Structure formats: C-alpha cells, structure tokens
ZAMARGU-4260 file (C-alpha; in steps of 0.2 Angstrom, whole numbers, plus 5000, padded with zeros to 4 digits):
<rodrens>
0) 5000/5000/5001 | 5004/5017/4997 | 5012/5028/5011 | 4999/5035/5022 | 5002/5053/5020
5) 5003/5050/5002 | 4985/5042/5002 | 4978/5056/5013 | 4984/5069/4999 | 4971/5061/4989
10) 4956/5066/4999 | 4953/5083/4997 | 4940/5085/5013 | 4953/5077/5024 | 4965/5096/5020
15) 4951/5108/5030 | 4948/5116/5046 | 4932/5112/5057 | 4928/5125/5071 | 4946/5131/5067
20) 4954/5113/5072 | 4959/5101/5056 | 4946/5091/5051 | 4950/5072/5061 | 4936/5062/5052
25) 4928/5047/5063 | 4912/5046/5056 | 4917/5031/5042 | 4904/5020/5046 | 4890/5030/5041
30) 4901/5038/5024 | 4917/5037/5017 | 4928/5053/5009 | 4931/5052/4993 | 4946/5051/4983
35) 4952/5065/4970 | 4951/5050/4958 | 4930/5046/4962 | 4928/5067/4960 | 4937/5067/4944
40) 4928/5055/4938 | 4910/5062/4942 | 4916/5078/4933 | 4922/5070/4917 | 4907/5062/4915
45) 4893/5077/4917 | 4908/5086/4905 | 4911/5074/4892 | 4898/5059/4894 | 4883/5063/4899
50) 4870/5054/4890 | 4856/5040/4893 | 4864/5021/4892 | 4856/5008/4880 | 4845/5017/4872
55) 4852/5030/4858 | 4862/5027/4845 | 4875/5042/4844 | 4891/5043/4850 | 4888/5051/4867
60) 4874/5036/4872 | 4888/5023/4867 | 4903/5031/4875 | 4891/5031/4892 | 4885/5014/4892
65) 4903/5005/4888 | 4908/5015/4905 | 4891/5009/4912 | 4893/4991/4908 | 4913/4992/4911
70) 4908/4998/4930 | 4896/4982/4930 | 4912/4972/4928 | 4922/4979/4939 | 4910/4975/4954
75) 4908/4959/4946 | 4930/4956/4949 | 4927/4967/4965 | 4915/4953/4971 | 4923/4941/4962
80) 4905/4935/4955 | 4905/4923/4941 | 4896/4934/4928 | 4892/4952/4926 | 4873/4948/4923
85) 4874/4943/4944 | 4878/4962/4948 | 4863/4973/4950 | 4864/4991/4952 | 4854/5001/4964
90) 4852/5015/4974 | 4862/5008/4990 | 4861/4995/5002 | 4843/4999/5008 | 4835/4997/4990
95) 4844/4981/4989 | 4837/4973/5001 | 4821/4978/4999 | 4822/4971/4981 | 4825/4955/4988
100) 4812/4955/5001 | 4799/4959/4989 | 4804/4950/4973 | 4812/4933/4980 | 4800/4937/4996
105) 4785/4940/4988 | 4786/4926/4977 | 4793/4911/4988 | 4788/4915/5007 | 4772/4908/5013
110) 4763/4904/5031 | 4774/4892/5040 | 4790/4898/5034 | 4806/4910/5045 | 4816/4920/5040
115) 4832/4920/5052 | 4840/4938/5056 | 4851/4945/5070 | 4849/4955/5086 | 4862/4965/5078
120) 4854/4971/5060 | 4854/4987/5055 | 4836/4995/5054 | 4837/4991/5034 | 4838/4974/5037
125) 4824/4974/5051 | 4809/4982/5043 | 4809/4976/5025 | 4808/4957/5032 | 4794/4962/5044
130) 4786/4970/5029 | 4787/4954/5020 | 4781/4943/5033 | 4765/4953/5038 | 4762/4951/5020
135) 4765/4933/5016 | 4762/4923/5032 | 4780/4920/5037 | 4788/4925/5052 | 4804/4932/5058
140) 4818/4926/5071 | 4829/4935/5079 | 4847/4926/5083 | 4853/4934/5100 | 4869/4944/5105
145) 4878/4942/5119 | 4886/4951/5129 | 4902/4954/5119 | 4891/4959/5106 | 4894/4943/5097
150) 4880/4932/5090 | 4875/4916/5099 | 4881/4902/5089 | 4873/4889/5100 | 4855/4900/5099
155) 4859/4903/5078 | 4858/4883/5076 | 4845/4879/5087 | 4836/4893/5077 | 4841/4884/5061
160) 4826/4870/5055 | 4815/4864/5039 | 4804/4881/5042 | 4819/4892/5038 | 4817/4898/5019
165) 4829/4914/5022 | 4847/4920/5034 | 4848/4938/5032 | 4865/4944/5040 | 4877/4957/5042
170) 4895/4954/5037 | 4900/4966/5050 | 4890/4977/5062 | 4887/4994/5059 | 4888/5000/5079
175) 4901/4987/5086 | 4912/4980/5071 | 4910/4962/5075 | 4912/4952/5062 | 4901/4938/5061
180) 4906/4923/5056 | 4897/4921/5037 | 4907/4908/5029 | 4902/4895/5045 | 4884/4903/5045
185) 4880/4903/5026 | 4886/4881/5027 | 4873/4879/5041 | 4861/4888/5032 | 4863/4878/5017
190) 4863/4862/5026 | 4842/4864/5029 | 4839/4873/5014 | 4838/4890/5017 | 4843/4904/5005
195) 4857/4918/5013 | 4858/4936/5009 | 4874/4946/5017 | 4873/4965/5020 | 4891/4968/5015
200) 4890/4988/5019 | 4901/4987/5034 | 4912/4974/5025 | 4918/4979/5008 | 4928/4994/5011
205) 4940/4985/5026 | 4943/4968/5019 | 4940/4957/5002 | 4924/4949/4999 | 4923/4934/4986
210) 4907/4930/4985 | 4909/4913/4977 | 4919/4906/4991 | 4907/4911/5004 | 4895/4901/4991
215) 4878/4915/4998 | 4864/4917/4987 | 4865/4935/4989 | 4877/4948/4994 | 4876/4970/4993
220) 4883/4984/4999 | 4882/5005/4998 | 4893/5016/4988 | 4893/5026/4998 | 4904/5016/5013
225) 4917/5011/5000 | 4924/5029/4996 | 4911/5030/4981 | 4897/5042/4978 | 4879/5042/4989
230) 4865/5034/4979 | 4873/5019/4973 | 4874/5003/4977 | 4874/4984/4972 | 4867/4968/4976
235) 4875/4951/4970 | 4864/4937/4967 | 4866/4920/4961 | 4862/4920/4943 | 4847/4904/4942
240) 4841/4912/4957 | 4841/4930/4949 | 4833/4922/4931 | 4817/4915/4944 | 4814/4932/4950
245) 4801/4941/4946 | 4803/4962/4945 | 4801/4973/4958 | 4798/4991/4949 | 4792/4990/4931
250) 4794/5004/4921 | 4805/5006/4904 | 4823/4999/4901 | 4818/4982/4910 | 4808/4977/4896
255) 4806/4965/4880 | 4791/4968/4873 | 4775/4982/4879 | 4758/4980/4872 | 4742/4983/4879
260) 4738/4963/4881 | 4754/4960/4891 | 4773/4964/4892 | 4788/4952/4892 | 4805/4957/4904
265) 4821/4957/4898 | 4835/4946/4910 | 4843/4949/4924 | 4851/4963/4927 | 4841/4974/4918
270) 4824/4966/4923 | 4827/4973/4941 | 4834/4991/4933 | 4819/5000/4930 | 4820/5017/4923
275) 4838/5028/4919 | 4849/5021/4931 | 4863/5031/4941 | 4874/5031/4928 | 4886/5041/4936
280) 4885/5034/4954 | 4891/5018/4943 | 4905/5025/4936 | 4911/5035/4950 | 4908/5019/4963
285) 4919/5008/4949 | 4933/5022/4952 | 4931/5018/4973 | 4931/5001/4971 | 4948/5002/4958
290) 4956/5015/4973 | 4953/5001/4985 | 4956/4986/4975 | 4975/4995/4969 | 4979/4996/4991
295) 4987/4980/4998 | 4972/4971/5010 | 4984/4964/5023 | 4992/4982/5024 | 4976/4989/5027
300) 4970/4976/5038 | 4986/4979/5048 | 4985/4998/5047 | 4965/4999/5053 | 4967/4985/5064
305) 4982/4996/5072 | 4972/5010/5074 | 4959/5002/5083 | 4970/4994/5094 | 4978/5011/5100
310) 4960/5018/5101 | 4956/5004/5111 | 4969/5004/5123 | 4969/5023/5125 | 4949/5022/5129
315) 4953/5011/5142 | 4961/5022/5154 | 4949/5035/5154 | 4938/5031/5170 | 4920/5030/5169
320) 4922/5025/5149 | 4914/5010/5145 | 4920/5003/5127 | 4902/4994/5121 | 4906/4976/5109
325) 4923/4969/5115 | 4922/4954/5100 | 4936/4948/5097 | 4934/4949/5076 | 4929/4967/5074
330) 4933/4979/5062 | 4941/4997/5064 | 4924/5003/5075 | 4923/5009/5093 | 4905/5011/5103
335) 4908/5018/5121 | 4898/5026/5134 | 4904/5038/5148 | 4896/5040/5167 | 4896/5058/5168
340) 4890/5065/5149 | 4877/5060/5138 | 4882/5054/5120 | 4873/5069/5113 | 4884/5082/5124
345) 4901/5071/5120 | 4898/5072/5102 | 4892/5090/5101 | 4910/5093/5112 | 4920/5083/5100
350) 4913/5093/5087 | 4918/5109/5093 | 4938/5101/5092 | 4935/5096/5076 | 4933/5078/5079
355) 4917/5071/5070 | 4910/5055/5078 | 4892/5048/5077 | 4881/5048/5091 | 4866/5038/5094
360) 4856/5023/5092 | 4866/5020/5076 | 4850/5011/5066 | 4849/5000/5076 | 4838/5001/5090
365) 4833/4982/5095 | 4854/4982/5097 | 4852/4995/5110 | 4837/4986/5117 | 4849/4969/5118
370) 4863/4980/5126 | 4853/4991/5136 | 4860/5005/5130 | 4850/5021/5123 | 4864/5025/5113
375) 4883/5027/5111 | 4897/5038/5103 | 4905/5028/5089 | 4922/5031/5081 | 4923/5022/5064
380) 4941/5024/5057 | 4946/5020/5038 | 4962/5017/5028 | 4966/5037/5030 | 4966/5040/5049
385) 4982/5043/5057 | 4989/5039/5075 | 4990/5056/5078 | 4973/5058/5075 | 4968/5045/5086
390) 4979/5051/5101 | 4970/5067/5100 | 4954/5059/5099 | 4958/5050/5116 | 4966/5065/5124
395) 4948/5076/5118 | 4939/5061/5125 | 4950/5061/5141 | 4951/5079/5145 | 4931/5078/5143
400) 4931/5068/5157 | 4939/5080/5168 | 4931/5095/5163 | 4914/5087/5166 | 4917/5089/5186
405) 4919/5108/5181 | 4899/5107/5175 | 4895/5096/5190 | 4881/5084/5189 | 4861/5088/5192
410) 4852/5083/5207 | 4841/5070/5205 | 4826/5068/5216 | 4822/5051/5223 | 4806/5054/5232
415) 4790/5058/5223 | 4783/5076/5222 | 4771/5078/5233 | 4766/5097/5229 | 4771/5106/5210
420) 4789/5104/5208 | 4798/5121/5208 | 4802/5115/5188 | 4786/5122/5184 | 4790/5142/5193
425) 4805/5142/5183 | 4816/5155/5189 | 4808/5172/5181 | 4826/5181/5184 | 4833/5170/5166
430) 4825/5183/5153 | 4827/5180/5136 | 4833/5196/5132 | 4848/5191/5148 | 4851/5174/5141
435) 4853/5182/5124 | 4867/5196/5130 | 4874/5182/5139 | 4877/5171/5123 | 4881/5185/5112
440) 4896/5191/5123 | 4904/5177/5120 | 4917/5176/5107 | 4916/5160/5100 | 4907/5141/5099
445) 4917/5131/5109 | 4913/5147/5123 | 4895/5146/5121 | 4892/5129/5119 | 4899/5127/5135
450) 4890/5142/5141 | 4873/5134/5135 | 4878/5116/5146 | 4882/5127/5162 | 4864/5138/5158
455) 4855/5116/5158 | 4861/5117/5178 | 4851/5131/5182 | 4836/5121/5176 | 4826/5110/5189
460) 4827/5091/5185 | 4810/5080/5187 | 4808/5067/5198 | 4807/5051/5193 | 4790/5050/5197
465) 4786/5063/5183 | 4796/5053/5170 | 4782/5043/5164 | 4784/5035/5144 | 4766/5046/5141
470) 4776/5061/5144 | 4792/5058/5131 | 4793/5069/5116 | 4801/5062/5101 | 4810/5068/5087
475) 4827/5071/5097 | 4841/5060/5101 | 4840/5062/5118 | 4827/5060/5132 | 4814/5072/5133
480) 4801/5073/5147 | 4786/5088/5145 | 4775/5092/5157 | 4765/5107/5160 | 4753/5117/5172
485) 4739/5131/5167 | 4736/5144/5180 | 4716/5148/5178 | 4720/5162/5192 | 4734/5172/5181
490) 4728/5162/5166 | 4748/5158/5162 | 4755/5143/5158 | 4769/5134/5164 | 4782/5122/5158
495) 4792/5107/5165 | 4803/5102/5152 | 4819/5089/5153 | 4830/5078/5146 | 4846/5068/5150
500) 4858/5077/5138 | 4867/5093/5146 | 4867/5103/5130 | 4847/5099/5127 | 4844/5104/5146
505) 4853/5119/5142 | 4844/5124/5127 | 4827/5121/5136 | 4832/5131/5147 | 4833/5145/5134
510) 4815/5140/5126 | 4808/5143/5145 | 4818/5158/5149 | 4806/5164/5133 | 4790/5155/5135
515) 4788/5150/5154 | 4774/5159/5164 | 4766/5168/5147 | 4748/5167/5143 | 4742/5156/5128
520) 4740/5173/5119 | 4760/5177/5122 | 4767/5161/5119 | 4757/5160/5103 | 4763/5175/5098
525) 4780/5174/5100 | 4793/5172/5085 | 4804/5158/5092 | 4812/5157/5074 | 4819/5174/5077
530) 4823/5171/5094 | 4836/5156/5088 | 4840/5167/5075 | 4846/5182/5086 | 4853/5167/5096
535) 4863/5162/5080 | 4859/5143/5086 | 4849/5132/5072 | 4864/5136/5060 | 4877/5128/5073
540) 4863/5113/5078 | 4863/5095/5072 | 4846/5090/5061 | 4844/5080/5076 | 4845/5093/5093
545) 4837/5104/5078 | 4822/5095/5077 | 4822/5090/5095 | 4821/5109/5098 | 4805/5113/5086
550) 4798/5097/5092 | 4799/5107/5110 | 4792/5124/5103 | 4778/5114/5096 | 4774/5105/5109
555) 4772/5120/5118 | 4762/5130/5105 | 4749/5114/5104 | 4747/5116/5123 | 4744/5135/5122
560) 4731/5133/5109 | 4722/5120/5119 | 4720/5134/5134 | 4716/5150/5122
</rodrens>
C-alpha cells in the first residue's frame, strides 16, 4: 500500500479545518470520504460523456453505455462473482434488501416459513423482512447477541430448521464492528435448505470479499461506505436465483416487449433496473473500487487494526468510560459510553474540536435494547486515519471526562413530588433578553456551547415520579420529558421540561426563559424562529437537535392553543 501521508493527499476534504481545528473524521461507518479520482470521474462524465445508456445510437450514448457496463464488470471483479449479469445496480444497500424482500420473498415466502435475522442488524435489514413476513404470513426469528456483542452461535443453530427459508445477516455490525462468521453460517443455513443474504455494507471497505468462496445467495453493499458516491449500491445474486425472480419495479429499460395485452421482461440484471439508472454513480463507484483494489489488503487490515488497538487501549484508560462491543473479530469501529456525559453532549463537544463522530442508536434500536443502552458514541476508522488523529481523539475524550467535574452533575430527586415541582415555576430572572446578551458576549462557539451546558444546571430536574413514557417527546437524540400546568387564576402556562443530555437541558433553559409563565396568547404570538436566529443557534445545531428543539416548541404551542 502507498505511504499513508501520500494516500491522505488524495482526499481533498481531509485538508480542511472545522471549527478552527484540522478535521479528524471518525464517522466512516456512516459514510467514507471520496478520493480525488472519484471526484474527477464524476466531473469528467458530466463534462464529456453525459447521455442515457442502452437507448440511443449516437456516440455519447455508446460511450456512456460502455463505461456503465465496464463499471458493472469492475464490481464483478471486486466481489469475485462469476458473471456480470449477477450484478444489479441499486440506490444503495437499503434498496437492495427491499428488492430481494419484495421480489424473492414475495414470490417465495408463505405461512409457516421463517426468516432468520440477528439482533445486531441495521434497521434496513429488519424492517423490510418485518413487512414481507406480515404480507406473506411468514415468521421473523431473531438470533440473540451476547454481552461481548457476538452472535449466540448455539441459539443460531437451534433456530435453523426445516421452516427456515432465508438467513439475512450483516457481515459486520455497523454499531460495534463485530465480524460475523458468515462462512460457517452460510454453510449451516444451506444444510437446511435456506437461502442466505449477506449485508456487506460495513465489510467491503475493510477486507476482500469473495462471493463464490462464501457461496452466499445474495450479497449487497452501498457505494458511499466504500469511498464511492451516495445514491449507488450493488446487489449480487446467484444467476439461477435472479432468473427465477419476478421484477420488483416496472417501467422502461426492464422490458422486452410491451403491448396492451401484456408485457415481457428482460433477463437479469436489467429486469431489476427499471428507469434511467444512476450512470455517474456507477462510474464513480467503479473508480472507488479500483482505488480499493490498488491497496494491499493485508497492509490495509494491519493499519486499521493498529488504529483500533491504539484507540481501544487509550479509551480503556479513561475513568468512567465503557467500550460497548468487545468481540474478538471486529473492524476498526469503537462504540463507547461515559458515566458522566450523555453521548449527545460528547459528540457536540468533540465536534467543537474538529472531531467528527456519530452519536445515538445508529439505526440499530433493537441492538441498543439488547445491550441496554439508549445510544453510544461511535468512532469508526478508515485507511486514511492516522495515529496522531487517534491520539488527539483520545486526549479530547479524556479532557472531557476531567472537565465534566467542573460542570457538575444535576441533582436527581429520589422521592415522588407531593406538590407542584419547582420546575413549573422556572426562575423569572432568567429572562430571554439576559440570556441573549450572555451568549452574544461570548466570542467563540466553543464558549457558547459550554455556556449553554452550564445553563442546564439552572434547570430544575424532574423527579423520577414524573418521568413517564407518556410524557416523552420524540424527535430528539436524547430523552425529553414534557409536562405543563395552567394557572386558571392568572391565565398563565408553566412548563416543566427535562432531558438526560446537558446540551439539551441548556437549550430547554433558553426556551423556557422565553415562554414559561406567559399567557397562551403570548406564547402563540412569540416568534421563536426570530429568537433562535438572534441566538444564532440553528446554524450550529445538528438536524436531530434542531428537530428536537422544534418538537419542544411545537408541543408548547399546541398546549397553548388548547387554553386559548
């Protein structure tokens, strides 16, 4: 493999600064950055080749068609498939799974059949099978996960049986990096006559995949997780299976003959590629795969495992930090939690230092439930990350742990409230104008975020007796509880809102300082967008936190409307 310093220069985005710091990108399990070659391929296509494929007789169309089909053959070589007609272009892994579920599953499954998945699956490999099982009468079975984040192999073999029609499993967990023993699982599933689908979205960028050696029936991945563009993905299927499957989406390109008396369809792969395809996405993905195939797989594996070991050893030295998922075989993915800070707070504070990580449930809520965690911080590494970046990341997390002590912890009432909690009479001296002046006096957003977190300490904490599920608000990464009280005499509304994240508690303080103790008419007339704009909050909040704030404001306004 080329020298790492040379390799990094091929990724333009890695040369920039974020929030005044050099970008340290550790969110590669969500999407990888793109090398210059991929960017140039996309640019070159639109400048020199843009045309629809397979349909016209002119030069540009012929050029585009050749490039498009050459890209398909690049994927075939990358996956070591036998034939190019076993490679289907999709919009991504999600569409590929839905295609198999609707076409193969809808045409095969029936009452009494079973589909087997695991507790560590991404939602994209859960919901489509729930839906098709509901439609066909088949049953969905789930392989449990142990405390280390590994599949329970004994339970897996016990669940396999004559009724098992399909095993649909991730090659690698997107949350905890566990590499599943798919080769053995495929063999066991085939022994009972079941077909096997492997979601390779988290695998193909980290080690070679040979679908013939695996003998899987379907294999799929998304391009954007393998240094390619968004909006393009791949489904591999064994030729005989694809030939027997009916089309899923219909329209142009996938037909042989159309008349008002009936339609005949083309063979695979075109049968499953209705409409104008994402030509430039396919070309960009082929370039990305060429980039990957030019890397020495052993050196790539050693490098990423070195980053994983360095990060694991460093994080394990931080008091109050727990790594979630300790499988023996895993990719360079680390999920962790801290006793003293909510995962959302950690993600925000790391971002202020130019460090990009992922927080939340990672589109794997059932896994979070199995691990008894509402969410984690996930740092996922790629071939362009360096030891220096990992050391900076470890030092940043360690510093957060130390600084947490200065922020303090909010007291949690242990006994049920016997009267209206103080939370409903939020201190009036926290006027919106005063808080606005405080925030605007701070020069940097690092200072503002820390000040907002300190504001959360002024927010009264709801007792456990008031934290009911029916009082939960949704639309935010953190848990948010919402209650209100209407003073009929004064005709004023008081709100008690709480969260388990410090940054959200601070933002709630800003909202309540503007709206608590006002009449329903005043609340309805208050311009919250202008208030947030004056605070210059929205440009610096993630969509999830921004949506969470809007959900809180919307609930306040709906409550006010009921009393007008």
